[in-house]
C-alpha positions as protocol buffer text, in pm:
chain_id: "A"
residue {
  index: 1
  type: GLN
  ca { x: 3833 y: -7488 z: 7975 }
}
residue {
  index: 2
  type: VAL
  ca { x: 3603 y: -7363 z: 7710 }
}
residue {
  index: 3
  type: GLN
  ca { x: 3261 y: -7229 z: 7784 }
}
residue {
  index: 4
  type: LEU
  ca { x: 2975 y: -7105 z: 7590 }
}
residue {
  index: 5
  type: VAL
  ca { x: 2755 y: -6854 z: 7777 }
}
residue {
  index: 6
  type: GLU
  ca { x: 2417 y: -6736 z: 7627 }
}
residue {
  index: 7
  type: SER
  ca { x: 2204 y: -6443 z: 7733 }
}
residue {
  index: 8
  type: GLY
  ca { x: 1914 y: -6241 z: 7615 }
}
residue {
  index: 9
  type: GLY
  ca { x: 1616 y: -6488 z: 7620 }
}
residue {
  index: 10
  type: GLY
  ca { x: 1292 y: -6394 z: 7791 }
}
residue {
  index: 11
  type: LEU
  ca { x: 920 y: -6351 z: 7731 }
}
residue {
  index: 12
  type: VAL
  ca { x: 790 y: -6145 z: 7445 }
}
residue {
  index: 13
  type: GLN
  ca { x: 458 y: -6093 z: 7264 }
}
residue {
  index: 14
  type: PRO
  ca { x: 390 y: -6233 z: 6922 }
}
residue {
  index: 15
  type: GLY
  ca { x: 541 y: -5987 z: 6657 }
}
residue {
  index: 16
  type: GLY
  ca { x: 796 y: -5872 z: 6888 }
}
residue {
  index: 17
  type: SER
  ca { x: 1190 y: -5906 z: 6883 }
}
residue {
  index: 18
  type: LEU
  ca { x: 1455 y: -6047 z: 7086 }
}
residue {
  index: 19
  type: THR
  ca { x: 1840 y: -6070 z: 7045 }
}
residue {
  index: 20
  type: LEU
  ca { x: 2032 y: -6369 z: 7186 }
}
residue {
  index: 21
  type: SER
  ca { x: 2395 y: -6338 z: 7259 }
}
residue {
  index: 22
  type: CYS
  ca { x: 2667 y: -6607 z: 7303 }
}
residue {
  index: 23
  type: ALA
  ca { x: 3019 y: -6568 z: 7400 }
}
residue {
  index: 24
  type: ALA
  ca { x: 3291 y: -6835 z: 7377 }
}
residue {
  index: 25
  type: SER
  ca { x: 3563 y: -6808 z: 7632 }
}
residue {
  index: 26
  type: GLY
  ca { x: 3862 y: -7002 z: 7748 }
}
residue {
  index: 27
  type: SER
  ca { x: 4161 y: -7140 z: 7592 }
}
residue {
  index: 28
  type: ILE
  ca { x: 4048 y: -7132 z: 7230 }
}
residue {
  index: 29
  type: PHE
  ca { x: 4284 y: -7177 z: 6923 }
}
residue {
  index: 30
  type: SER
  ca { x: 4012 y: -7130 z: 6655 }
}
residue {
  index: 31
  type: ILE
  ca { x: 3636 y: -7137 z: 6597 }
}
residue {
  index: 32
  type: ASP
  ca { x: 3523 y: -7308 z: 6265 }
}
residue {
  index: 33
  type: ALA
  ca { x: 3153 y: -7230 z: 6292 }
}
residue {
  index: 34
  type: MET
  ca { x: 2893 y: -7118 z: 6541 }
}
residue {
  index: 35
  type: ALA
  ca { x: 2523 y: -7184 z: 6543 }
}
residue {
  index: 36
  type: TRP
  ca { x: 2199 y: -7159 z: 6720 }
}
residue {
  index: 37
  type: PHE
  ca { x: 1972 y: -7465 z: 6792 }
}
residue {
  index: 38
  type: ARG
  ca { x: 1640 y: -7478 z: 6966 }
}
residue {
  index: 39
  type: GLN
  ca { x: 1436 y: -7734 z: 7131 }
}
residue {
  index: 40
  type: ALA
  ca { x: 1067 y: -7691 z: 7206 }
}
residue {
  index: 41
  type: PRO
  ca { x: 887 y: -7912 z: 7459 }
}
residue {
  index: 42
  type: GLY
  ca { x: 837 y: -8267 z: 7336 }
}
residue {
  index: 43
  type: LYS
  ca { x: 1033 y: -8200 z: 7013 }
}
residue {
  index: 44
  type: GLN
  ca { x: 1384 y: -8276 z: 6894 }
}
residue {
  index: 45
  type: ARG
  ca { x: 1659 y: -8019 z: 6887 }
}
residue {
  index: 46
  type: GLU
  ca { x: 1680 y: -7840 z: 6565 }
}
residue {
  index: 47
  type: LEU
  ca { x: 1917 y: -7610 z: 6387 }
}
residue {
  index: 48
  type: VAL
  ca { x: 1790 y: -7268 z: 6355 }
}
residue {
  index: 49
  type: ALA
  ca { x: 2095 y: -7072 z: 6197 }
}
residue {
  index: 50
  type: ARG
  ca { x: 2467 y: -7132 z: 6129 }
}
residue {
  index: 51
  type: ILE
  ca { x: 2759 y: -6896 z: 6054 }
}
residue {
  index: 52
  type: SER
  ca { x: 3104 y: -7014 z: 5935 }
}
residue {
  index: 53
  type: SER
  ca { x: 3430 y: -6857 z: 5998 }
}
residue {
  index: 54
  type: LEU
  ca { x: 3391 y: -6673 z: 5669 }
}
residue {
  index: 55
  type: SER
  ca { x: 3049 y: -6542 z: 5770 }
}
residue {
  index: 56
  type: SER
  ca { x: 2866 y: -6766 z: 5545 }
}
residue {
  index: 57
  type: THR
  ca { x: 2518 y: -6818 z: 5682 }
}
residue {
  index: 58
  type: TYR
  ca { x: 2252 y: -7086 z: 5681 }
}
residue {
  index: 59
  type: TYR
  ca { x: 1882 y: -7064 z: 5812 }
}
residue {
  index: 60
  type: ALA
  ca { x: 1609 y: -7301 z: 5871 }
}
residue {
  index: 61
  type: ASP
  ca { x: 1310 y: -7247 z: 5639 }
}
residue {
  index: 62
  type: SER
  ca { x: 1096 y: -7164 z: 5934 }
}
residue {
  index: 63
  type: VAL
  ca { x: 1305 y: -6861 z: 6031 }
}
residue {
  index: 64
  type: LYS
  ca { x: 1417 y: -6723 z: 5700 }
}
residue {
  index: 65
  type: GLY
  ca { x: 1349 y: -6353 z: 5666 }
}
residue {
  index: 66
  type: ARG
  ca { x: 1281 y: -6316 z: 6022 }
}
residue {
  index: 67
  type: PHE
  ca { x: 1597 y: -6419 z: 6214 }
}
residue {
  index: 68
  type: THR
  ca { x: 1959 y: -6291 z: 6143 }
}
residue {
  index: 69
  type: ILE
  ca { x: 2269 y: -6457 z: 6280 }
}
residue {
  index: 70
  type: SER
  ca { x: 2594 y: -6257 z: 6307 }
}
residue {
  index: 71
  type: ARG
  ca { x: 2939 y: -6285 z: 6446 }
}
residue {
  index: 72
  type: ASP
  ca { x: 3150 y: -6043 z: 6636 }
}
residue {
  index: 73
  type: ASN
  ca { x: 3481 y: -6049 z: 6445 }
}
residue {
  index: 74
  type: ALA
  ca { x: 3626 y: -5763 z: 6657 }
}
residue {
  index: 75
  type: LYS
  ca { x: 3633 y: -6002 z: 6944 }
}
residue {
  index: 76
  type: ASN
  ca { x: 3824 y: -6273 z: 6746 }
}
residue {
  index: 77
  type: GLY
  ca { x: 3484 y: -6403 z: 6615 }
}
residue {
  index: 78
  type: ASN
  ca { x: 3424 y: -6548 z: 6962 }
}
residue {
  index: 79
  type: SER
  ca { x: 3075 y: -6402 z: 6991 }
}
residue {
  index: 80
  type: VAL
  ca { x: 2761 y: -6490 z: 6797 }
}
residue {
  index: 81
  type: TYR
  ca { x: 2426 y: -6323 z: 6798 }
}
residue {
  index: 82
  type: LEU
  ca { x: 2081 y: -6407 z: 6680 }
}
residue {
  index: 83
  type: GLN
  ca { x: 1841 y: -6124 z: 6608 }
}
residue {
  index: 84
  type: MET
  ca { x: 1481 y: -6258 z: 6611 }
}
residue {
  index: 85
  type: ASN
  ca { x: 1208 y: -6052 z: 6463 }
}
residue {
  index: 86
  type: SER
  ca { x: 837 y: -6107 z: 6405 }
}
residue {
  index: 87
  type: LEU
  ca { x: 834 y: -6382 z: 6669 }
}
residue {
  index: 88
  type: GLU
  ca { x: 563 y: -6635 z: 6664 }
}
residue {
  index: 89
  type: ALA
  ca { x: 429 y: -6866 z: 6927 }
}
residue {
  index: 90
  type: GLU
  ca { x: 604 y: -7158 z: 6740 }
}
residue {
  index: 91
  type: ASP
  ca { x: 944 y: -7006 z: 6821 }
}
residue {
  index: 92
  type: THR
  ca { x: 894 y: -7082 z: 7192 }
}
residue {
  index: 93
  type: ALA
  ca { x: 1182 y: -7306 z: 7283 }
}
residue {
  index: 94
  type: VAL
  ca { x: 1507 y: -7333 z: 7471 }
}
residue {
  index: 95
  type: TYR
  ca { x: 1769 y: -7186 z: 7242 }
}
residue {
  index: 96
  type: TYR
  ca { x: 2124 y: -7322 z: 7246 }
}
residue {
  index: 97
  type: CYS
  ca { x: 2454 y: -7177 z: 7133 }
}
residue {
  index: 98
  type: TYR
  ca { x: 2676 y: -7415 z: 6952 }
}
residue {
  index: 99
  type: ALA
  ca { x: 3042 y: -7393 z: 6844 }
}
residue {
  index: 100
  type: PHE
  ca { x: 3269 y: -7627 z: 6650 }
}
residue {
  index: 101
  type: LEU
  ca { x: 3610 y: -7511 z: 6775 }
}
residue {
  index: 102
  type: THR
  ca { x: 3966 y: -7630 z: 6849 }
}
residue {
  index: 103
  type: PRO
  ca { x: 4090 y: -7577 z: 7194 }
}
residue {
  index: 104
  type: LYS
  ca { x: 4452 y: -7479 z: 7241 }
}
residue {
  index: 105
  type: THR
  ca { x: 4502 y: -7798 z: 7428 }
}
residue {
  index: 106
  type: GLU
  ca { x: 4383 y: -8028 z: 7143 }
}
residue {
  index: 107
  type: GLN
  ca { x: 4466 y: -8103 z: 6759 }
}
residue {
  index: 108
  type: ARG
  ca { x: 4114 y: -8120 z: 6627 }
}
residue {
  index: 109
  type: PRO
  ca { x: 3783 y: -7924 z: 6651 }
}
residue {
  index: 110
  type: ARG
  ca { x: 3494 y: -8056 z: 6837 }
}
residue {
  index: 111
  type: ASP
  ca { x: 3142 y: -7964 z: 6948 }
}
residue {
  index: 112
  type: TYR
  ca { x: 3057 y: -7732 z: 7239 }
}
residue {
  index: 113
  type: TRP
  ca { x: 2724 y: -7639 z: 7362 }
}
residue {
  index: 114
  type: GLY
  ca { x: 2587 y: -7349 z: 7592 }
}
residue {
  index: 115
  type: GLN
  ca { x: 2348 y: -7427 z: 7879 }
}
residue {
  index: 116
  type: GLY
  ca { x: 2047 y: -7281 z: 7679 }
}
residue {
  index: 117
  type: THR
  ca { x: 1834 y: -6984 z: 7713 }
}
residue {
  index: 118
  type: GLN
  ca { x: 1443 y: -6979 z: 7728 }
}
residue {
  index: 119
  type: VAL
  ca { x: 1245 y: -6797 z: 7473 }
}
residue {
  index: 120
  type: ALA
  ca { x: 877 y: -6771 z: 7525 }
}
residue {
  index: 121
  type: VAL
  ca { x: 647 y: -6605 z: 7282 }
}
residue {
  index: 122
  type: SER
  ca { x: 294 y: -6540 z: 7416 }
}
residue {
  index: 123
  type: SER
  ca { x: 51 y: -6270 z: 7460 }
}
């Protein structure tokens, strides 16, 4: 069984920093891409940042220059991180880890989600 487990959320003041971590575990054959999404109250879930198996990255315009996504290749690329700097109140949301991966028991990749971690930016 494949699981994504996030950590690192919390309360931070505007202008502060947080780092989110996500580890994929279980019977995994390969991971094509990993990403972070977020969902603020009353809003749709949105893509924040994505990183491919070759470490190609994409960022939403709202976080460019402030957030950095990275992948831990030393651990078979099964961990992904989101370094968040210069946090703003508008960054307050539940952040979800996402992976597009192929389990060892299946032939094709599919979507997997973590349980979410709360990030609150407030003074």
